[in-house]
PDB file as gemmi writes it, atoms N, CA and C in Angstrom:
CRYST1    1.000    1.000    1.000  90.00  90.00  90.00 P 1                      
ATOM      1  N   MET A   1      -3.702   1.316  -8.272  1.00  0.00           N  
ATOM      2  CA  MET A   1      -4.209   0.373  -7.290  1.00  0.00           C  
ATOM      3  C   MET A   1      -5.667   0.671  -6.989  1.00  0.00           C  
ATOM      4  N   ARG A   2      -6.165  -0.023  -6.066  1.00  0.00           N  
ATOM      5  CA  ARG A   2      -7.565   0.084  -5.689  1.00  0.00           C  
ATOM      6  C   ARG A   2      -7.839   1.209  -4.696  1.00  0.00           C  
ATOM      7  N   LEU A   3      -6.870   2.014  -4.370  1.00  0.00           N  
ATOM      8  CA  LEU A   3      -7.031   2.978  -3.280  1.00  0.00           C  
ATOM      9  C   LEU A   3      -8.126   4.005  -3.550  1.00  0.00           C  
ATOM     10  N   LYS A   4      -8.270   4.464  -4.773  1.00  0.00           N  
ATOM     11  CA  LYS A   4      -9.337   5.425  -5.084  1.00  0.00           C  
ATOM     12  C   LYS A   4     -10.705   4.783  -4.865  1.00  0.00           C  
ATOM     13  N   ARG A   5     -10.825   3.530  -5.262  1.00  0.00           N  
ATOM     14  CA  ARG A   5     -12.091   2.821  -5.061  1.00  0.00           C  
ATOM     15  C   ARG A   5     -12.378   2.670  -3.570  1.00  0.00           C  
ATOM     16  N   ILE A   6     -11.347   2.302  -2.808  1.00  0.00           N  
ATOM     17  CA  ILE A   6     -11.513   2.144  -1.367  1.00  0.00           C  
ATOM     18  C   ILE A   6     -11.880   3.484  -0.730  1.00  0.00           C  
ATOM     19  N   GLU A   7     -11.239   4.545  -1.197  1.00  0.00           N  
ATOM     20  CA  GLU A   7     -11.563   5.877  -0.686  1.00  0.00           C  
ATOM     21  C   GLU A   7     -13.048   6.182  -0.895  1.00  0.00           C  
ATOM     22  N   GLY A   8     -13.556   5.856  -2.070  1.00  0.00           N  
ATOM     23  CA  GLY A   8     -14.973   6.060  -2.352  1.00  0.00           C  
ATOM     24  C   GLY A   8     -15.860   5.212  -1.458  1.00  0.00           C  
ATOM     25  N   GLN A   9     -15.431   3.984  -1.204  1.00  0.00           N  
ATOM     26  CA  GLN A   9     -16.207   3.111  -0.322  1.00  0.00           C  
ATOM     27  C   GLN A   9     -16.243   3.667   1.101  1.00  0.00           C  
ATOM     28  N   VAL A  10     -15.124   4.210   1.564  1.00  0.00           N  
ATOM     29  CA  VAL A  10     -15.080   4.784   2.914  1.00  0.00           C  
ATOM     30  C   VAL A  10     -15.971   6.024   2.985  1.00  0.00           C  
ATOM     31  N   ARG A  11     -15.955   6.837   1.952  1.00  0.00           N  
ATOM     32  CA  ARG A  11     -16.853   8.000   1.920  1.00  0.00           C  
ATOM     33  C   ARG A  11     -18.314   7.530   1.939  1.00  0.00           C  
ATOM     34  N   GLY A  12     -18.576   6.441   1.210  1.00  0.00           N  
ATOM     35  CA  GLY A  12     -19.917   5.872   1.230  1.00  0.00           C  
ATOM     36  C   GLY A  12     -20.303   5.385   2.610  1.00  0.00           C  
ATOM     37  N   LEU A  13     -19.358   4.800   3.310  1.00  0.00           N  
ATOM     38  CA  LEU A  13     -19.605   4.357   4.686  1.00  0.00           C  
ATOM     39  C   LEU A  13     -19.992   5.536   5.569  1.00  0.00           C  
ATOM     40  N   GLN A  14     -19.265   6.626   5.417  1.00  0.00           N  
ATOM     41  CA  GLN A  14     -19.559   7.813   6.213  1.00  0.00           C  
ATOM     42  C   GLN A  14     -20.979   8.302   5.938  1.00  0.00           C  
ATOM     43  N   ARG A  15     -21.364   8.331   4.664  1.00  0.00           N  
ATOM     44  CA  ARG A  15     -22.724   8.755   4.307  1.00  0.00           C  
ATOM     45  C   ARG A  15     -23.760   7.803   4.880  1.00  0.00           C  
ATOM     46  N   MET A  16     -23.464   6.497   4.800  1.00  0.00           N  
ATOM     47  CA  MET A  16     -24.405   5.506   5.320  1.00  0.00           C  
ATOM     48  C   MET A  16     -24.640   5.715   6.816  1.00  0.00           C  
ATOM     49  N   ILE A  17     -23.571   5.986   7.544  1.00  0.00           N  
ATOM     50  CA  ILE A  17     -23.705   6.197   8.986  1.00  0.00           C  
ATOM     51  C   ILE A  17     -24.455   7.494   9.265  1.00  0.00           C  
ATOM     52  N   GLU A  18     -24.118   8.549   8.531  1.00  0.00           N  
ATOM     53  CA  GLU A  18     -24.818   9.828   8.698  1.00  0.00           C  
ATOM     54  C   GLU A  18     -26.298   9.691   8.370  1.00  0.00           C  
ATOM     55  N   ASP A  19     -26.630   8.842   7.400  1.00  0.00           N  
ATOM     56  CA  ASP A  19     -28.019   8.642   6.982  1.00  0.00           C  
ATOM     57  C   ASP A  19     -28.734   7.596   7.825  1.00  0.00           C  
ATOM     58  N   ASP A  20     -28.047   7.078   8.855  1.00  0.00           N  
ATOM     59  CA  ASP A  20     -28.613   6.073   9.756  1.00  0.00           C  
ATOM     60  C   ASP A  20     -29.074   4.827   8.991  1.00  0.00           C  
ATOM     61  N   THR A  21     -28.224   4.379   8.073  1.00  0.00           N  
ATOM     62  CA  THR A  21     -28.500   3.185   7.271  1.00  0.00           C  
ATOM     63  C   THR A  21     -28.521   1.958   8.176  1.00  0.00           C  
ATOM     64  N   TYR A  22     -29.303   0.979   7.791  1.00  0.00           N  
ATOM     65  CA  TYR A  22     -29.431  -0.280   8.532  1.00  0.00           C  
ATOM     66  C   TYR A  22     -28.046  -0.854   8.827  1.00  0.00           C  
ATOM     67  N   CYS A  23     -27.819  -1.217  10.078  1.00  0.00           N  
ATOM     68  CA  CYS A  23     -26.484  -1.635  10.551  1.00  0.00           C  
ATOM     69  C   CYS A  23     -25.879  -2.770   9.724  1.00  0.00           C  
ATOM     70  N   ILE A  24     -26.673  -3.737   9.347  1.00  0.00           N  
ATOM     71  CA  ILE A  24     -26.149  -4.876   8.587  1.00  0.00           C  
ATOM     72  C   ILE A  24     -25.643  -4.421   7.224  1.00  0.00           C  
ATOM     73  N   ASP A  25     -26.318  -3.469   6.618  1.00  0.00           N  
ATOM     74  CA  ASP A  25     -25.849  -2.933   5.339  1.00  0.00           C  
ATOM     75  C   ASP A  25     -24.517  -2.198   5.508  1.00  0.00           C  
ATOM     76  N   VAL A  26     -24.381  -1.470   6.604  1.00  0.00           N  
ATOM     77  CA  VAL A  26     -23.121  -0.774   6.878  1.00  0.00           C  
ATOM     78  C   VAL A  26     -22.010  -1.794   7.107  1.00  0.00           C  
ATOM     79  N   LEU A  27     -22.294  -2.836   7.876  1.00  0.00           N  
ATOM     80  CA  LEU A  27     -21.298  -3.878   8.131  1.00  0.00           C  
ATOM     81  C   LEU A  27     -20.876  -4.583   6.847  1.00  0.00           C  
ATOM     82  N   THR A  28     -21.800  -4.766   5.934  1.00  0.00           N  
ATOM     83  CA  THR A  28     -21.461  -5.363   4.638  1.00  0.00           C  
ATOM     84  C   THR A  28     -20.470  -4.474   3.898  1.00  0.00           C  
ATOM     85  N   GLN A  29     -20.689  -3.171   3.957  1.00  0.00           N  
ATOM     86  CA  GLN A  29     -19.770  -2.233   3.307  1.00  0.00           C  
ATOM     87  C   GLN A  29     -18.418  -2.209   4.022  1.00  0.00           C  
ATOM     88  N   VAL A  30     -18.420  -2.316   5.347  1.00  0.00           N  
ATOM     89  CA  VAL A  30     -17.164  -2.385   6.107  1.00  0.00           C  
ATOM     90  C   VAL A  30     -16.357  -3.595   5.654  1.00  0.00           C  
ATOM     91  N   ALA A  31     -17.034  -4.725   5.469  1.00  0.00           N  
ATOM     92  CA  ALA A  31     -16.353  -5.941   5.007  1.00  0.00           C  
ATOM     93  C   ALA A  31     -15.745  -5.728   3.623  1.00  0.00           C  
ATOM     94  N   ALA A  32     -16.447  -5.032   2.752  1.00  0.00           N  
ATOM     95  CA  ALA A  32     -15.930  -4.768   1.403  1.00  0.00           C  
ATOM     96  C   ALA A  32     -14.681  -3.889   1.467  1.00  0.00           C  
ATOM     97  N   VAL A  33     -14.696  -2.880   2.322  1.00  0.00           N  
ATOM     98  CA  VAL A  33     -13.532  -2.003   2.475  1.00  0.00           C  
ATOM     99  C   VAL A  33     -12.355  -2.798   3.033  1.00  0.00           C  
ATOM    100  N   SER A  34     -12.628  -3.615   4.037  1.00  0.00           N  
ATOM    101  CA  SER A  34     -11.564  -4.435   4.632  1.00  0.00           C  
ATOM    102  C   SER A  34     -10.945  -5.367   3.608  1.00  0.00           C  
ATOM    103  N   LYS A  35     -11.772  -5.986   2.798  1.00  0.00           N  
ATOM    104  CA  LYS A  35     -11.278  -6.895   1.760  1.00  0.00           C  
ATOM    105  C   LYS A  35     -10.415  -6.128   0.754  1.00  0.00           C  
ATOM    106  N   GLY A  36     -10.861  -4.951   0.378  1.00  0.00           N  
ATOM    107  CA  GLY A  36     -10.093  -4.137  -0.556  1.00  0.00           C  
ATOM    108  C   GLY A  36      -8.731  -3.760   0.001  1.00  0.00           C  
ATOM    109  N   LEU A  37      -8.689  -3.379   1.271  1.00  0.00           N  
ATOM    110  CA  LEU A  37      -7.416  -3.039   1.901  1.00  0.00           C  
ATOM    111  C   LEU A  37      -6.508  -4.256   1.998  1.00  0.00           C  
ATOM    112  N   GLN A  38      -7.098  -5.403   2.268  1.00  0.00           N  
ATOM    113  CA  GLN A  38      -6.304  -6.630   2.322  1.00  0.00           C  
ATOM    114  C   GLN A  38      -5.682  -6.914   0.955  1.00  0.00           C  
ATOM    115  N   GLN A  39      -6.438  -6.719  -0.106  1.00  0.00           N  
ATOM    116  CA  GLN A  39      -5.912  -6.938  -1.451  1.00  0.00           C  
ATOM    117  C   GLN A  39      -4.777  -5.966  -1.769  1.00  0.00           C  
ATOM    118  N   VAL A  40      -4.887  -4.733  -1.299  1.00  0.00           N  
ATOM    119  CA  VAL A  40      -3.804  -3.761  -1.486  1.00  0.00           C  
ATOM    120  C   VAL A  40      -2.555  -4.243  -0.761  1.00  0.00           C  
ATOM    121  N   GLY A  41      -2.727  -4.730   0.465  1.00  0.00           N  
ATOM    122  CA  GLY A  41      -1.598  -5.241   1.229  1.00  0.00           C  
ATOM    123  C   GLY A  41      -0.915  -6.407   0.552  1.00  0.00           C  
ATOM    124  N   VAL A  42      -1.701  -7.319   0.018  1.00  0.00           N  
ATOM    125  CA  VAL A  42      -1.135  -8.480  -0.677  1.00  0.00           C  
ATOM    126  C   VAL A  42      -0.373  -8.033  -1.919  1.00  0.00           C  
ATOM    127  N   LYS A  43      -0.929  -7.088  -2.651  1.00  0.00           N  
ATOM    128  CA  LYS A  43      -0.260  -6.579  -3.855  1.00  0.00           C  
ATOM    129  C   LYS A  43       1.065  -5.907  -3.499  1.00  0.00           C  
ATOM    130  N   LEU A  44       1.068  -5.103  -2.447  1.00  0.00           N  
ATOM    131  CA  LEU A  44       2.305  -4.452  -2.011  1.00  0.00           C  
ATOM    132  C   LEU A  44       3.345  -5.475  -1.579  1.00  0.00           C  
ATOM    133  N   LEU A  45       2.905  -6.490  -0.867  1.00  0.00           N  
ATOM    134  CA  LEU A  45       3.827  -7.540  -0.438  1.00  0.00           C  
ATOM    135  C   LEU A  45       4.402  -8.276  -1.643  1.00  0.00           C  
ATOM    136  N   ASP A  46       3.563  -8.566  -2.618  1.00  0.00           N  
ATOM    137  CA  ASP A  46       4.026  -9.236  -3.836  1.00  0.00           C  
ATOM    138  C   ASP A  46       5.094  -8.395  -4.539  1.00  0.00           C  
ATOM    139  N   GLU A  47       4.842  -7.100  -4.663  1.00  0.00           N  
ATOM    140  CA  GLU A  47       5.821  -6.227  -5.317  1.00  0.00           C  
ATOM    141  C   GLU A  47       7.118  -6.155  -4.513  1.00  0.00           C  
ATOM    142  N   HIS A  48       7.004  -6.132  -3.198  1.00  0.00           N  
ATOM    143  CA  HIS A  48       8.197  -6.112  -2.345  1.00  0.00           C  
ATOM    144  C   HIS A  48       9.024  -7.378  -2.563  1.00  0.00           C  
ATOM    145  N   LEU A  49       8.354  -8.519  -2.598  1.00  0.00           N  
ATOM    146  CA  LEU A  49       9.073  -9.779  -2.797  1.00  0.00           C  
ATOM    147  C   LEU A  49       9.728  -9.828  -4.170  1.00  0.00           C  
ATOM    148  N   GLN A  50       9.006  -9.397  -5.190  1.00  0.00           N  
ATOM    149  CA  GLN A  50       9.531  -9.468  -6.554  1.00  0.00           C  
ATOM    150  C   GLN A  50      10.689  -8.503  -6.790  1.00  0.00           C  
ATOM    151  N   HIS A  51      10.650  -7.350  -6.156  1.00  0.00           N  
ATOM    152  CA  HIS A  51      11.674  -6.344  -6.431  1.00  0.00           C  
ATOM    153  C   HIS A  51      12.761  -6.322  -5.361  1.00  0.00           C  
ATOM    154  N   CYS A  52      12.379  -6.064  -4.140  1.00  0.00           N  
ATOM    155  CA  CYS A  52      13.383  -5.888  -3.081  1.00  0.00           C  
ATOM    156  C   CYS A  52      14.055  -7.201  -2.700  1.00  0.00           C  
ATOM    157  N   VAL A  53      13.247  -8.204  -2.396  1.00  0.00           N  
ATOM    158  CA  VAL A  53      13.824  -9.473  -1.943  1.00  0.00           C  
ATOM    159  C   VAL A  53      14.551 -10.169  -3.090  1.00  0.00           C  
ATOM    160  N   ALA A  54      13.923 -10.232  -4.242  1.00  0.00           N  
ATOM    161  CA  ALA A  54      14.569 -10.877  -5.388  1.00  0.00           C  
ATOM    162  C   ALA A  54      15.843 -10.131  -5.785  1.00  0.00           C  
ATOM    163  N   GLY A  55      15.821  -8.810  -5.707  1.00  0.00           N  
ATOM    164  CA  GLY A  55      17.010  -8.028  -6.032  1.00  0.00           C  
ATOM    165  C   GLY A  55      18.150  -8.294  -5.067  1.00  0.00           C  
ATOM    166  N   ALA A  56      17.826  -8.397  -3.795  1.00  0.00           N  
ATOM    167  CA  ALA A  56      18.859  -8.700  -2.799  1.00  0.00           C  
ATOM    168  C   ALA A  56      19.422 -10.095  -3.024  1.00  0.00           C  
ATOM    169  N   ALA A  57      18.547 -11.041  -3.344  1.00  0.00           N  
ATOM    170  CA  ALA A  57      19.008 -12.412  -3.601  1.00  0.00           C  
ATOM    171  C   ALA A  57      19.909 -12.452  -4.831  1.00  0.00           C  
ATOM    172  N   ALA A  58      19.528 -11.723  -5.869  1.00  0.00           N  
ATOM    173  CA  ALA A  58      20.324 -11.714  -7.101  1.00  0.00           C  
ATOM    174  C   ALA A  58      21.692 -11.064  -6.893  1.00  0.00           C  
ATOM    175  N   SER A  59      21.762 -10.138  -5.949  1.00  0.00           N  
ATOM    176  CA  SER A  59      23.042  -9.463  -5.693  1.00  0.00           C  
ATOM    177  C   SER A  59      24.012 -10.344  -4.921  1.00  0.00           C  
ATOM    178  N   GLY A  60      23.487 -11.426  -4.359  1.00  0.00           N  
ATOM    179  CA  GLY A  60      24.340 -12.332  -3.595  1.00  0.00           C  
ATOM    180  C   GLY A  60      24.563 -11.905  -2.155  1.00  0.00           C  
ATOM    181  N   ASP A  61      23.871 -10.876  -1.716  1.00  0.00           N  
ATOM    182  CA  ASP A  61      24.013 -10.391  -0.338  1.00  0.00           C  
ATOM    183  C   ASP A  61      23.093 -11.204   0.568  1.00  0.00           C  
ATOM    184  N   ALA A  62      23.614 -12.283   1.107  1.00  0.00           N  
ATOM    185  CA  ALA A  62      22.806 -13.214   1.903  1.00  0.00           C  
ATOM    186  C   ALA A  62      22.238 -12.561   3.156  1.00  0.00           C  
ATOM    187  N   ALA A  63      23.012 -11.743   3.826  1.00  0.00           N  
ATOM    188  CA  ALA A  63      22.541 -11.110   5.062  1.00  0.00           C  
ATOM    189  C   ALA A  63      21.387 -10.153   4.778  1.00  0.00           C  
ATOM    190  N   HIS A  64      21.525  -9.371   3.714  1.00  0.00           N  
ATOM    191  CA  HIS A  64      20.461  -8.433   3.352  1.00  0.00           C  
ATOM    192  C   HIS A  64      19.215  -9.195   2.909  1.00  0.00           C  
ATOM    193  N   THR A  65      19.399 -10.252   2.136  1.00  0.00           N  
ATOM    194  CA  THR A  65      18.270 -11.072   1.695  1.00  0.00           C  
ATOM    195  C   THR A  65      17.545 -11.658   2.895  1.00  0.00           C  
ATOM    196  N   GLU A  66      18.299 -12.197   3.833  1.00  0.00           N  
ATOM    197  CA  GLU A  66      17.694 -12.789   5.030  1.00  0.00           C  
ATOM    198  C   GLU A  66      16.917 -11.741   5.822  1.00  0.00           C  
ATOM    199  N   ALA A  67      17.468 -10.551   5.940  1.00  0.00           N  
ATOM    200  CA  ALA A  67      16.778  -9.477   6.659  1.00  0.00           C  
ATOM    201  C   ALA A  67      15.473  -9.097   5.963  1.00  0.00           C  
ATOM    202  N   LEU A  68      15.502  -9.033   4.640  1.00  0.00           N  
ATOM    203  CA  LEU A  68      14.288  -8.686   3.893  1.00  0.00           C  
ATOM    204  C   LEU A  68      13.240  -9.787   3.984  1.00  0.00           C  
ATOM    205  N   VAL A  69      13.665 -11.037   3.962  1.00  0.00           N  
ATOM    206  CA  VAL A  69      12.721 -12.152   4.109  1.00  0.00           C  
ATOM    207  C   VAL A  69      12.083 -12.094   5.494  1.00  0.00           C  
ATOM    208  N   HIS A  70      12.880 -11.837   6.516  1.00  0.00           N  
ATOM    209  CA  HIS A  70      12.353 -11.726   7.879  1.00  0.00           C  
ATOM    210  C   HIS A  70      11.344 -10.576   7.965  1.00  0.00           C  
ATOM    211  N   GLU A  71      11.697  -9.459   7.371  1.00  0.00           N  
ATOM    212  CA  GLU A  71      10.811  -8.297   7.353  1.00  0.00           C  
ATOM    213  C   GLU A  71       9.490  -8.629   6.649  1.00  0.00           C  
ATOM    214  N   ALA A  72       9.568  -9.344   5.530  1.00  0.00           N  
ATOM    215  CA  ALA A  72       8.361  -9.738   4.791  1.00  0.00           C  
ATOM    216  C   ALA A  72       7.518 -10.700   5.615  1.00  0.00           C  
ATOM    217  N   THR A  73       8.169 -11.612   6.323  1.00  0.00           N  
ATOM    218  CA  THR A  73       7.441 -12.553   7.176  1.00  0.00           C  
ATOM    219  C   THR A  73       6.660 -11.802   8.250  1.00  0.00           C  
ATOM    220  N   LYS A  74       7.276 -10.812   8.851  1.00  0.00           N  
ATOM    221  CA  LYS A  74       6.590 -10.001   9.866  1.00  0.00           C  
ATOM    222  C   LYS A  74       5.405  -9.250   9.250  1.00  0.00           C  
ATOM    223  N   ALA A  75       5.575  -8.781   8.032  1.00  0.00           N  
ATOM    224  CA  ALA A  75       4.478  -8.089   7.348  1.00  0.00           C  
ATOM    225  C   ALA A  75       3.316  -9.040   7.095  1.00  0.00           C  
ATOM    226  N   VAL A  76       3.611 -10.272   6.699  1.00  0.00           N  
ATOM    227  CA  VAL A  76       2.560 -11.276   6.489  1.00  0.00           C  
ATOM    228  C   VAL A  76       1.840 -11.544   7.803  1.00  0.00           C  
ATOM    229  N   GLU A  77       2.587 -11.660   8.881  1.00  0.00           N  
ATOM    230  CA  GLU A  77       1.967 -11.877  10.190  1.00  0.00           C  
ATOM    231  C   GLU A  77       0.998 -10.747  10.529  1.00  0.00           C  
ATOM    232  N   ARG A  78       1.392  -9.509  10.250  1.00  0.00           N  
ATOM    233  CA  ARG A  78       0.507  -8.372  10.525  1.00  0.00           C  
ATOM    234  C   ARG A  78      -0.739  -8.428   9.645  1.00  0.00           C  
ATOM    235  N   LEU A  79      -0.570  -8.802   8.391  1.00  0.00           N  
ATOM    236  CA  LEU A  79      -1.728  -8.908   7.496  1.00  0.00           C  
ATOM    237  C   LEU A  79      -2.693  -9.988   7.963  1.00  0.00           C  
ATOM    238  N   LEU A  80      -2.159 -11.083   8.464  1.00  0.00           N  
ATOM    239  CA  LEU A  80      -3.009 -12.186   8.906  1.00  0.00           C  
ATOM    240  C   LEU A  80      -3.751 -11.868  10.198  1.00  0.00           C  
ATOM    241  N   ARG A  81      -3.225 -10.957  10.989  1.00  0.00           N  
ATOM    242  CA  ARG A  81      -3.888 -10.583  12.247  1.00  0.00           C  
ATOM    243  C   ARG A  81      -5.124  -9.740  12.008  1.00  0.00           C  
ATOM    244  N   THR A  82      -5.222  -9.120  10.859  1.00  0.00           N  
ATOM    245  CA  THR A  82      -6.351  -8.220  10.608  1.00  0.00           C  
ATOM    246  C   THR A  82      -7.568  -8.966  10.154  1.00  0.00           C  
TER     247      THR A  82                                                      
END                                                                             
């Protein structure tokens, strides 16, 4: 995943702040980190839907499937709030 890249971007942010980099440049980097984290969240959600939710649906366990769909919906809500 992109986590190593994001880690590097966060380290870069720390250096930028320590070096008293122009605020707008730091904010641009903050936006890039936020976007990267959002992409990680979307990828994780996609994998959850493809494996966990689809697996529950294929097993015929309606209650478990419904619970997983509800859980995924709550996760989407949290992602959208950020």
